[in-house]
N, C-alpha and C positions, 0 to 999 in steps of 0.2 A: 280295363276293369275286369273283364272276363278272365284274362290271363292271371290276374292277381288272385281271383277267387279259386281258379284251378290249382294254383301253387299252394294256397292255404289249405285247400281240401286234401291235396296230396300229402302235405306236411302232417295234417291231422291223422290221416290214414296210416302213414308211416309210423307216427308216434304211438298210435294205438297198437299197431302190429308189433312194434318193438317191446311194448309193455306186455303184450300177450305172450310173446315168445321168450321173455326174460326168465332165465333160470333163477330159482330162489333157494338159499340155504337158511333154514330157520334154526337158530340156536336158542334152546330153552335154558335159562340161567337162574341160579339161585343157590343159596347156601345149602349144605346137606340137611335133609329132613324138612325142607321148605315146601314140599308138595310138587316138585318138578316131575317126579315119576307119574303122579296123577295126571298132570298136564300132558305128558307124553302119551299116556294111555288114551286120553281123550282125543289127542291129535290123530292117533292111529285110527281110531273109530271114525273120525271125521274124514279120513281118506288120505292122510299124509304118509308118505313112505318113510319108514325108519330104518330100512336096511334089513338084511337077513341074518344078522349076527347079534341081535339084541336079546337081553335077558327079560323076556316077557312071560316068564314062568315063576311059580312061587319060590320066594327066597325067605330065609329065616327072618330077615329084617324088613322084608316087603313082600307080603303074601300075594300081591298081584303082579310082582316083578318090578324091577327098577328101570327097565327100558333103556339100559345103557349098552353101548356096543363094547364087546369085550376087548377089541383091539384098541379102541380109543381110550379105554381105561388104562391099558398097559402103556400106551404112548404118553399119556398125561403123567403117569408115575415116573417114566423115564425122563421126561422134560423137567419135572419138578426136581428130580434128583440131580440132573445136569446143572440146573440153575441154582441149586441149593435153596430152593423155596420151601420154607416150613410154614404151613398154614397157622401154626400156633405162635409164630414169632411176633412179638409185640411191636417190632420195628419194621415189619414187612412192608407196611404202607409207605415207608420212607425210602425204600430201595428203588433205584432207577434201573430199569431194564431197557437195553437198546435192542428192541425186538426186530428192527430192520437188519440187524447184523447177525441174527440167529438163523442163518440160512439152513443149517443141517436140521434143526428142530422143525422149522417151518416146512421143509421138504418132506419130513416124516409125515406131518399132518396132511400135506397136499397129496402125497402118494396114496394115503389111506382113503381120503375123501374121493379122490378120482377113481380108485379101485372099487369102492363101495357104492358110489352114487352117480357115476358118470352118465348112466342111462336114464336118470330121473330128472324131470323138470323142476321138481320141488322135493326137498327132503328135510327132516328134522333130526337133530342130535342133542344129547345132553350128557353132561357129566359134571358134577359140581366143581371139580378141580380144574376143568377147562376154563372156568371163570378167571382163574389166576394167571392164565397165559392167553387170554382171549384174543389179543392182537395177532397171534400166530394163526389162529383159526380164521379170523377175518381176512387176513392177507392171503392165506392159502385158498380160501373159497373164492375170493375176488379174482385171483389169478386164474382160476378155473372157469371164470365167466359167470359166477353166481352173484346175484344181488343178496345182500345180507339183511335179514329181519330177525330181531331179538324179541323173545318173550321172557320178561323178567317176573319171577314168582317170589312174592314176599310172604312172610309168615311171622307172627308175633314171636319175639325172642324166647319168652317163657315156654311157649308151645314147642319150639325147636329143641330147647334144652330138655324138656320133659320127654319129648319123643326120642331123643338120643339116648336117654337113660332107659327108656322102656324097650327100645328095639334090641334085638339079640345079635346084632352083627359084631362079632368079636374082632373083625378087622378094623373097626373104627375105634380109635383111641378114646378112652373115657376122659372126660374133663376132670382135672384134679382140683379145680376151684371154680367158683362163679366168674372170677376175674379172667381166668384162662378161657372160659367158654365165651365170654363177651369179646375178647380179643380175636378168637377164632372166627366168630361170626362177622365181626367188623372187617376182617381181612377180605372176606368174600364180598361183602357189600361194597366196600371201598373199591375193589378191583372191578366189579361189575359196572359201577357208575362212572368210574374213571375211564375205563376202556370202551365204554359204549357211547361216548360223546360223538355226536354226528351220525350215529346209526339210527335207522328207523326201528322204533321199539314200541312194545305194548307191555304195560305193567298191570299185573293182576295179583290178587292175594289168594292164598289157599282157601281161606274162609269164603271168599266170593265164589270160588269154583264149587265148593261143597254146598253152600247154602243159597246161592243165587246162580244156580247152574245154567239155566236157560239164557239169562242175560249175559253171563260171562262167555258162554259159547258163541252167542251172537257177536260179541266184541271180537272174539278170535276170528270168526268168519268174516267180519268186516275188515280186519287186519290182513287176513289171508283169503282173498276172494277165491271162489271156486270150490270150497269145501262143501260137504253134505249139509243139508238143512237140519236143524236140531230136531224137527218133527220126524225126520226119517230115522234118526238114531237115538231118540229119547230113551227108549227102554234099555238099550245097550249101554248108554252113558250112565244112566241112573244105577244100573246094576253094577257097573264097574266102580263107580264112586261110592263104595260101601263105607258109610260113616262109622260103622262098628269097628273098622280096621284102623281108625285114626288113633295114633299112638301118643296119647298124653292124658 
């Protein structure tokens, strides 16, 4: 009986140790103008590493920065070009991609993640177009020994469309019709929920982050244990989430 108790105790300790030492890759997902930049900024304040190549400085379309890694942005553009993925294609959700066979593209992602984050136990990245090739990121991070956690950010479609019209990013193609806009958003949402099946995820809304900040931050902290308490960073978070900068 004593031997059984010792075995169970050892198993419990080993399991807790494995969980404590498990590396985590946090992917923040959402369609463009959904509030993913705001989430990333809050994650950085809470203590998550975003790497040293992010745009956390004022941009014409996002005055607090979009918190995207420049190299990840370039890689996503290359991958979408290679796979002929057009976010405006009304038939995109019907296309079948054999992501397990896309070794070159996956290795590009893997090499970058390893180069940028190999010394970190936990990191977070985001770029809206990575949603469309999410399996490549999941596979690459898993092969590097990271547990995957997803934070999915939703926003009302009308707000997204109004925000896209209001922002001054000339690199974002303007919608030529409401139908095209809905197709564009649907392609992102479809990809996110299709490719996130089986992954551990937290779903929040941009509105919750802005108007129920403390409760939302507590949800994030529960999802990602070990972050700073809201009370420690309340002033900084509230200053960062400037409602006057909400574009719609």
